[in-house]
N, CA, C and O atoms as a GROMACS GRO file, in nm:
protein
  424
    1MET      N    1  17.732  13.459   5.488
    1MET     CA    2  17.612  13.518   5.578
    1MET      C    3  17.606  13.360   5.605
    1MET      O    4  17.681  13.280   5.548
    2LYS      N    5  17.512  13.327   5.695
    2LYS     CA    6  17.472  13.187   5.783
    2LYS      C    7  17.329  13.162   5.834
    2LYS      O    8  17.286  13.226   5.931
    3GLY      N    9  17.274  13.095   5.789
    3GLY     CA   10  17.182  13.094   5.812
    3GLY      C   11  17.109  13.032   5.995
    3GLY      O   12  17.158  12.948   6.071
    4TRP      N   13  17.010  13.098   6.008
    4TRP     CA   14  16.986  12.988   6.181
    4TRP      C   15  16.929  12.834   6.146
    4TRP      O   16  16.996  12.735   6.174
    5VAL      N   17  16.828  12.828   6.096
    5VAL     CA   18  16.754  12.704   6.046
    5VAL      C   19  16.847  12.635   5.925
    5VAL      O   20  16.960  12.588   5.943
    6ILE      N   21  16.784  12.638   5.813
    6ILE     CA   22  16.823  12.580   5.723
    6ILE      C   23  16.897  12.701   5.576
    6ILE      O   24  16.958  12.661   5.477
    7GLY      N   25  16.866  12.834   5.608
    7GLY     CA   26  16.940  12.919   5.548
    7GLY      C   27  16.867  12.981   5.454
    7GLY      O   28  16.917  13.071   5.387
    8VAL      N   29  16.755  12.943   5.439
    8VAL     CA   30  16.654  12.997   5.324
    8VAL      C   31  16.594  13.084   5.350
    8VAL      O   32  16.488  13.097   5.290
    9CYS      N   33  16.647  13.218   5.486
    9CYS     CA   34  16.632  13.362   5.439
    9CYS      C   35  16.750  13.441   5.411
    9CYS      O   36  16.765  13.543   5.344
   10ALA      N   37  16.865  13.339   5.508
   10ALA     CA   38  16.974  13.437   5.466
   10ALA      C   39  17.076  13.436   5.259
   10ALA      O   40  17.156  13.507   5.197
   11GLY      N   41  17.012  13.329   5.242
   11GLY     CA   42  17.030  13.258   5.092
   11GLY      C   43  16.900  13.374   5.064
   11GLY      O   44  16.946  13.485   5.093
   12PHE      N   45  16.745  13.387   5.015
   12PHE     CA   46  16.714  13.493   4.994
   12PHE      C   47  16.728  13.617   5.035
   12PHE      O   48  16.661  13.715   5.002
   13ALA      N   49  16.793  13.612   5.087
   13ALA     CA   50  16.816  13.819   5.137
   13ALA      C   51  16.965  13.813   5.072
   13ALA      O   52  17.026  13.919   5.059
   14GLN      N   53  17.024  13.693   5.031
   14GLN     CA   54  17.181  13.716   4.967
   14GLN      C   55  17.131  13.763   4.799
   14GLN      O   56  17.169  13.868   4.748
   15THR      N   57  17.039  13.660   4.727
   15THR     CA   58  16.998  13.683   4.649
   15THR      C   59  16.926  13.800   4.592
   15THR      O   60  16.935  13.819   4.471
   16PHE      N   61  16.884  13.846   4.635
   16PHE     CA   62  16.755  13.971   4.605
   16PHE      C   63  16.885  14.083   4.700
   16PHE      O   64  16.847  14.187   4.753
   17ASN      N   65  16.996  14.049   4.704
   17ASN     CA   66  17.023  14.176   4.821
   17ASN      C   67  16.945  14.237   4.881
   17ASN      O   68  16.921  14.346   4.829
   18LEU      N   69  16.884  14.212   4.985
   18LEU     CA   70  16.761  14.265   5.044
   18LEU      C   71  16.847  14.256   5.254
   18LEU      O   72  16.938  14.188   5.301
   19SER      N   73  16.762  14.354   5.308
   19SER     CA   74  16.833  14.308   5.449
   19SER      C   75  16.802  14.144   5.515
   19SER      O   76  16.716  14.069   5.467
   20LEU      N   77  16.866  14.117   5.599
   20LEU     CA   78  16.828  13.948   5.593
   20LEU      C   79  16.727  14.023   5.725
   20LEU      O   80  16.608  14.018   5.695
   21PHE      N   81  16.746  14.068   5.816
   21PHE     CA   82  16.642  14.156   5.953
   21PHE      C   83  16.539  14.140   5.877
   21PHE      O   84  16.458  14.062   5.929
   22TRP      N   85  16.498  14.191   5.751
   22TRP     CA   86  16.357  14.210   5.731
   22TRP      C   87  16.334  14.127   5.671
   22TRP      O   88  16.214  14.099   5.667
   23VAL      N   89  16.434  14.034   5.587
   23VAL     CA   90  16.322  13.934   5.568
   23VAL      C   91  16.346  13.828   5.641
   23VAL      O   92  16.320  13.717   5.595
   24ARG      N   93  16.391  13.840   5.746
   24ARG     CA   94  16.322  13.723   5.923
   24ARG      C   95  16.254  13.780   5.930
   24ARG      O   96  16.152  13.715   5.909
   25THR      N   97  16.217  13.934   5.959
   25THR     CA   98  16.087  13.978   6.049
   25THR      C   99  15.957  13.891   5.943
   25THR      O  100  15.897  13.787   5.970
   26LEU      N  101  15.945  13.974   5.825
   26LEU     CA  102  15.820  13.903   5.706
   26LEU      C  103  15.819  13.776   5.688
   26LEU      O  104  15.738  13.751   5.597
   27LEU      N  105  15.885  13.645   5.742
   27LEU     CA  106  15.928  13.528   5.740
   27LEU      C  107  15.779  13.513   5.866
   27LEU      O  108  15.663  13.474   5.854
   28VAL      N  109  15.870  13.572   5.995
   28VAL     CA  110  15.763  13.556   6.128
   28VAL      C  111  15.642  13.570   6.145
   28VAL      O  112  15.553  13.493   6.181
   29LEU      N  113  15.648  13.761   6.094
   29LEU     CA  114  15.498  13.788   6.057
   29LEU      C  115  15.441  13.725   5.980
   29LEU      O  116  15.338  13.706   6.045
   30ALA      N  117  15.423  13.666   5.874
   30ALA     CA  118  15.397  13.539   5.730
   30ALA      C  119  15.334  13.430   5.857
   30ALA      O  120  15.217  13.391   5.858
   31PHE      N  121  15.420  13.399   5.942
   31PHE     CA  122  15.407  13.275   6.026
   31PHE      C  123  15.283  13.299   6.096
   31PHE      O  124  15.180  13.235   6.074
   32VAL      N  125  15.296  13.397   6.184
   32VAL     CA  126  15.215  13.468   6.247
   32VAL      C  127  15.077  13.465   6.191
   32VAL      O  128  14.995  13.383   6.231
   33PHE      N  129  15.049  13.554   6.097
   33PHE     CA  130  14.928  13.574   6.066
   33PHE      C  131  14.846  13.447   5.980
   33PHE      O  132  14.729  13.416   6.000
   34THR      N  133  14.952  13.372   5.866
   34THR     CA  134  14.894  13.279   5.805
   34THR      C  135  14.858  13.131   5.863
   34THR      O  136  14.764  13.055   5.839
   35GLY      N  137  14.966  13.122   5.945
   35GLY     CA  138  14.944  12.989   6.022
   35GLY      C  139  15.071  12.903   6.007
   35GLY      O  140  15.165  12.974   5.973
   36PHE      N  141  15.095  12.807   6.016
   36PHE     CA  142  15.242  12.741   6.030
   36PHE      C  143  15.244  12.690   5.875
   36PHE      O  144  15.346  12.712   5.809
   37PHE      N  145  15.111  12.609   5.804
   37PHE     CA  146  15.075  12.542   5.690
   37PHE      C  147  15.134  12.601   5.553
   37PHE      O  148  15.196  12.529   5.475
   38PRO      N  149  15.107  12.745   5.530
   38PRO     CA  150  15.130  12.786   5.391
   38PRO      C  151  15.246  12.835   5.388
   38PRO      O  152  15.308  12.808   5.285
   39ILE      N  153  15.338  12.943   5.520
   39ILE     CA  154  15.466  12.932   5.495
   39ILE      C  155  15.566  12.868   5.546
   39ILE      O  156  15.680  12.913   5.533
   40GLY      N  157  15.533  12.720   5.632
   40GLY     CA  158  15.620  12.617   5.626
   40GLY      C  159  15.580  12.538   5.568
   40GLY      O  160  15.595  12.435   5.633
   41PHE      N  161  15.514  12.510   5.440
   41PHE     CA  162  15.528  12.422   5.366
   41PHE      C  163  15.607  12.524   5.221
   41PHE      O  164  15.681  12.478   5.133
   42LEU      N  165  15.579  12.615   5.231
   42LEU     CA  166  15.666  12.720   5.091
   42LEU      C  167  15.818  12.668   5.162
   42LEU      O  168  15.898  12.597   5.101
   43TYR      N  169  15.840  12.717   5.298
   43TYR     CA  170  16.001  12.746   5.328
   43TYR      C  171  16.056  12.633   5.318
   43TYR      O  172  16.175  12.645   5.289
   44LEU      N  173  16.002  12.461   5.336
   44LEU     CA  174  16.052  12.392   5.293
   44LEU      C  175  16.060  12.354   5.189
   44LEU      O  176  16.150  12.272   5.176
   45LEU      N  177  16.007  12.375   5.103
   45LEU     CA  178  15.978  12.367   4.945
   45LEU      C  179  16.104  12.458   4.915
   45LEU      O  180  16.198  12.396   4.866
   46ALA      N  181  16.122  12.585   4.933
   46ALA     CA  182  16.251  12.673   4.908
   46ALA      C  183  16.391  12.591   4.987
   46ALA      O  184  16.500  12.581   4.931
   47ALA      N  185  16.363  12.540   5.121
   47ALA     CA  186  16.494  12.459   5.157
   47ALA      C  187  16.534  12.328   5.038
   47ALA      O  188  16.642  12.312   4.980
   48LEU      N  189  16.450  12.273   5.030
   48LEU     CA  190  16.473  12.180   4.873
   48LEU      C  191  16.528  12.238   4.775
   48LEU      O  192  16.649  12.216   4.762
   49LEU      N  193  16.486  12.296   4.711
   49LEU     CA  194  16.499  12.378   4.557
   49LEU      C  195  16.662  12.476   4.586
   49LEU      O  196  16.748  12.490   4.499
   50MET      N  197  16.669  12.526   4.709
   50MET     CA  198  16.802  12.636   4.681
   50MET      C  199  16.927  12.540   4.682
   50MET      O  200  16.949  12.442   4.753
   51LYS      N  201  16.986  12.586   4.602
   51LYS     CA  202  17.129  12.529   4.610
   51LYS      C  203  17.227  12.540   4.742
   51LYS      O  204  17.223  12.636   4.818
   52VAL      N  205  17.305  12.441   4.756
   52VAL     CA  206  17.352  12.426   4.924
   52VAL      C  207  17.469  12.560   4.906
   52VAL      O  208  17.528  12.589   4.802
   53GLU      N  209  17.476  12.596   4.980
   53GLU     CA  210  17.619  12.703   5.019
   53GLU      C  211  17.713  12.629   5.096
   53GLU      O  212  17.679  12.587   5.207
   54PRO      N  213  17.880  12.598   5.029
   54PRO     CA  214  17.977  12.533   5.066
   54PRO      C  215  18.008  12.596   5.233
   54PRO      O  216  18.013  12.717   5.256
   55PRO      N  217  18.028  12.492   5.335
   55PRO     CA  218  18.083  12.565   5.453
   55PRO      C  219  18.178  12.632   5.440
   55PRO      O  220  18.163  12.740   5.497
   56SER      N  221  18.311  12.615   5.371
   56SER     CA  222  18.409  12.701   5.361
   56SER      C  223  18.397  12.768   5.221
   56SER      O  224  18.290  12.780   5.162
   57GLN      N  225  18.480  12.797   5.189
   57GLN     CA  226  18.499  12.866   5.045
   57GLN      C  227  18.609  12.708   4.956
   57GLN      O  228  18.692  12.626   4.997
   58PRO      N  229  18.568  12.727   4.873
   58PRO     CA  230  18.625  12.585   4.832
   58PRO      C  231  18.782  12.680   4.721
   58PRO      O  232  18.767  12.769   4.638
   59LYS      N  233  18.916  12.614   4.767
   59LYS     CA  234  19.038  12.706   4.695
   59LYS      C  235  19.060  12.658   4.608
   59LYS      O  236  19.158  12.723   4.568
   60SER      N  237  19.036  12.562   4.517
   60SER     CA  238  19.133  12.468   4.389
   60SER      C  239  18.989  12.507   4.291
   60SER      O  240  18.895  12.570   4.338
   61PRO      N  241  18.992  12.459   4.157
   61PRO     CA  242  18.891  12.436   4.048
   61PRO      C  243  18.858  12.288   4.113
   61PRO      O  244  18.750  12.294   4.172
   62SER      N  245  18.919  12.156   4.120
   62SER     CA  246  18.873  12.085   4.129
   62SER      C  247  18.760  12.079   4.284
   62SER      O  248  18.662  12.006   4.301
   63GLU      N  249  18.802  12.154   4.352
   63GLU     CA  250  18.731  12.169   4.480
   63GLU      C  251  18.598  12.226   4.454
   63GLU      O  252  18.503  12.178   4.516
   64TRP      N  253  18.576  12.336   4.358
   64TRP     CA  254  18.506  12.414   4.242
   64TRP      C  255  18.374  12.302   4.202
   64TRP      O  256  18.257  12.313   4.240
   65GLU      N  257  18.426  12.205   4.124
   65GLU     CA  258  18.407  12.133   4.067
   65GLU      C  259  18.293  12.027   4.147
   65GLU      O  260  18.176  11.991   4.134
   66PHE      N  261  18.395  12.007   4.225
   66PHE     CA  262  18.332  11.885   4.306
   66PHE      C  263  18.151  11.957   4.377
   66PHE      O  264  18.036  11.911   4.380
   67TYR      N  265  18.227  12.108   4.430
   67TYR     CA  266  18.048  12.147   4.501
   67TYR      C  267  18.002  12.189   4.377
   67TYR      O  268  17.956  12.297   4.413
   68ASN      N  269  17.980  12.184   4.260
   68ASN     CA  270  17.926  12.186   4.195
   68ASN      C  271  17.849  12.104   4.127
   68ASN      O  272  17.737  12.127   4.082
   69SER      N  273  17.925  11.987   4.118
   69SER     CA  274  17.839  11.865   4.120
   69SER      C  275  17.774  11.796   4.202
   69SER      O  276  17.691  11.717   4.159
   70TYR      N  277  17.800  11.810   4.358
   70TYR     CA  278  17.721  11.794   4.496
   70TYR      C  279  17.610  11.858   4.460
   70TYR      O  280  17.507  11.797   4.436
   71ALA      N  281  17.622  12.032   4.449
   71ALA     CA  282  17.490  12.123   4.440
   71ALA      C  283  17.402  12.045   4.336
   71ALA      O  284  17.290  12.025   4.385
   72SER      N  285  17.409  12.018   4.270
   72SER     CA  286  17.326  11.936   4.168
   72SER      C  287  17.288  11.840   4.178
   72SER      O  288  17.166  11.829   4.191
   73SER      N  289  17.364  11.733   4.176
   73SER     CA  290  17.327  11.570   4.246
   73SER      C  291  17.405  11.528   4.312
   73SER      O  292  17.522  11.520   4.276
   74LYS      N  293  17.348  11.476   4.473
   74LYS     CA  294  17.431  11.450   4.555
   74LYS      C  295  17.495  11.323   4.528
   74LYS      O  296  17.608  11.282   4.550
   75SER      N  297  17.363  11.257   4.460
   75SER     CA  298  17.399  11.143   4.458
   75SER      C  299  17.505  11.066   4.345
   75SER      O  300  17.552  10.952   4.339
   76LEU      N  301  17.516  11.179   4.264
   76LEU     CA  302  17.610  11.159   4.131
   76LEU      C  303  17.739  11.216   4.221
   76LEU      O  304  17.848  11.169   4.189
   77ALA      N  305  17.737  11.305   4.321
   77ALA     CA  306  17.921  11.340   4.399
   77ALA      C  307  17.967  11.234   4.489
   77ALA      O  308  18.086  11.226   4.520
   78LEU      N  309  17.868  11.142   4.536
   78LEU     CA  310  17.896  11.058   4.606
   78LEU      C  311  17.943  10.941   4.528
   78LEU      O  312  18.038  10.871   4.565
   79ALA      N  313  17.878  10.922   4.425
   79ALA     CA  314  17.948  10.806   4.344
   79ALA      C  315  18.094  10.841   4.275
   79ALA      O  316  18.177  10.766   4.224
   80ARG      N  317  18.094  10.963   4.290
   80ARG     CA  318  18.228  10.996   4.222
   80ARG      C  319  18.299  10.980   4.373
   80ARG      O  320  18.383  10.890   4.378
   81LEU      N  321  18.287  11.022   4.441
   81LEU     CA  322  18.389  10.991   4.560
   81LEU      C  323  18.395  10.845   4.618
   81LEU      O  324  18.502  10.817   4.672
   82LYS      N  325  18.305  10.754   4.616
   82LYS     CA  326  18.283  10.647   4.602
   82LYS      C  327  18.423  10.562   4.531
   82LYS      O  328  18.511  10.490   4.578
   83HIS      N  329  18.386  10.616   4.383
   83HIS     CA  330  18.477  10.584   4.288
   83HIS      C  331  18.658  10.599   4.295
   83HIS      O  332  18.749  10.527   4.256
   84ARG      N  333  18.653  10.700   4.349
   84ARG     CA  334  18.772  10.727   4.385
   84ARG      C  335  18.886  10.677   4.484
   84ARG      O  336  19.008  10.683   4.480
   85PHE      N  337  18.761  10.611   4.601
   85PHE     CA  338  18.859  10.598   4.716
   85PHE      C  339  18.830  10.426   4.685
   85PHE      O  340  18.909  10.361   4.754
   86GLU      N  341  18.766  10.361   4.625
   86GLU     CA  342  18.800  10.227   4.591
   86GLU      C  343  18.905  10.238   4.485
   86GLU      O  344  18.958  10.129   4.463
   87ARG      N  345  18.946  10.328   4.420
   87ARG     CA  346  19.044  10.349   4.317
   87ARG      C  347  19.191  10.312   4.450
   87ARG      O  348  19.278  10.226   4.464
   88LEU      N  349  19.156  10.410   4.509
   88LEU     CA  350  19.265  10.401   4.656
   88LEU      C  351  19.264  10.305   4.733
   88LEU      O  352  19.353  10.312   4.818
   89GLU      N  353  19.190  10.203   4.739
   89GLU     CA  354  19.182  10.110   4.829
   89GLU      C  355  19.270  10.007   4.726
   89GLU      O  356  19.374   9.946   4.749
   90ASP      N  357  19.216  10.011   4.645
   90ASP     CA  358  19.304   9.910   4.545
   90ASP      C  359  19.433   9.926   4.526
   90ASP      O  360  19.508   9.833   4.500
   91LEU      N  361  19.477  10.070   4.540
   91LEU     CA  362  19.648  10.057   4.509
   91LEU      C  363  19.674  10.023   4.625
   91LEU      O  364  19.708   9.905   4.634
   92VAL      N  365  19.670  10.085   4.728
   92VAL     CA  366  19.708  10.046   4.895
   92VAL      C  367  19.687   9.934   4.905
   92VAL      O  368  19.782   9.876   4.960
   93THR      N  369  19.586   9.853   4.871
   93THR     CA  370  19.630   9.679   4.950
   93THR      C  371  19.670   9.645   4.840
   93THR      O  372  19.614   9.535   4.840
   94ALA      N  373  19.730   9.650   4.729
   94ALA     CA  374  19.830   9.589   4.645
   94ALA      C  375  19.886   9.497   4.675
   94ALA      O  376  19.846   9.477   4.790
   95ARG      N  377  19.989   9.386   4.642
   95ARG     CA  378  20.090   9.345   4.658
   95ARG      C  379  20.208   9.373   4.677
   95ARG      O  380  20.287   9.302   4.739
   96GLU      N  381  20.236   9.490   4.622
   96GLU     CA  382  20.329   9.595   4.654
   96GLU      C  383  20.335   9.648   4.764
   96GLU      O  384  20.438   9.646   4.831
   97TYR      N  385  20.208   9.716   4.809
   97TYR     CA  386  20.210   9.775   4.989
   97TYR      C  387  20.180   9.604   5.054
   97TYR      O  388  20.064   9.563   5.041
   98ASP      N  389  20.231   9.555   5.089
   98ASP     CA  390  20.203   9.471   5.191
   98ASP      C  391  20.290   9.516   5.347
   98ASP      O  392  20.397   9.474   5.389
   99TRP      N  393  20.202   9.606   5.400
   99TRP     CA  394  20.303   9.660   5.467
   99TRP      C  395  20.300   9.555   5.615
   99TRP      O  396  20.401   9.559   5.686
  100ASP      N  397  20.210   9.483   5.647
  100ASP     CA  398  20.251   9.352   5.745
  100ASP      C  399  20.408   9.302   5.754
  100ASP      O  400  20.480   9.311   5.854
  101ARG      N  401  20.447   9.246   5.617
  101ARG     CA  402  20.549   9.206   5.597
  101ARG      C  403  20.669   9.297   5.610
  101ARG      O  404  20.774   9.240   5.638
  102ARG      N  405  20.670   9.434   5.594
  102ARG     CA  406  20.726   9.474   5.580
  102ARG      C  407  20.743   9.555   5.733
  102ARG      O  408  20.860   9.578   5.765
  103LEU      N  409  20.663   9.588   5.806
  103LEU     CA  410  20.691   9.604   5.951
  103LEU      C  411  20.721   9.471   5.993
  103LEU      O  412  20.792   9.490   6.092
  104ARG      N  413  20.709   9.340   5.977
  104ARG     CA  414  20.780   9.204   6.058
  104ARG      C  415  20.929   9.234   6.031
  104ARG      O  416  21.002   9.241   6.130
  105GLU      N  417  20.990   9.256   5.896
  105GLU     CA  418  21.112   9.248   5.833
  105GLU      C  419  21.176   9.350   5.892
  105GLU      O  420  21.289   9.320   5.928
  106GLY      N  421  21.133   9.494   5.919
  106GLY     CA  422  21.232   9.607   5.926
  106GLY      C  423  21.218   9.586   6.094
  106GLY      O  424  21.283   9.657   6.171
   0.00000   0.00000   0.00000
């Protein structure tokens, strides 16, 4: 189920097993009759609090673990990625991987 703007209506409809059409219709009616401030504020608050849906389904347990860590703490997940790539960079830039020398000799 994909959302048009941030996906709040789609997530709400999916969580509570409601029709997406009716959830969106009620939201638009609430915007019209109450003005932007109360409903817009609640919409943005829900967008900040809802768990992010992955763009594609994770295929392995490690992908699910990363998705769950990202959804709960983006900064922690990004720190894990940075650490992993720093280790990879250290491995690739080590002396035994002297690519320039290998290309000149080859």
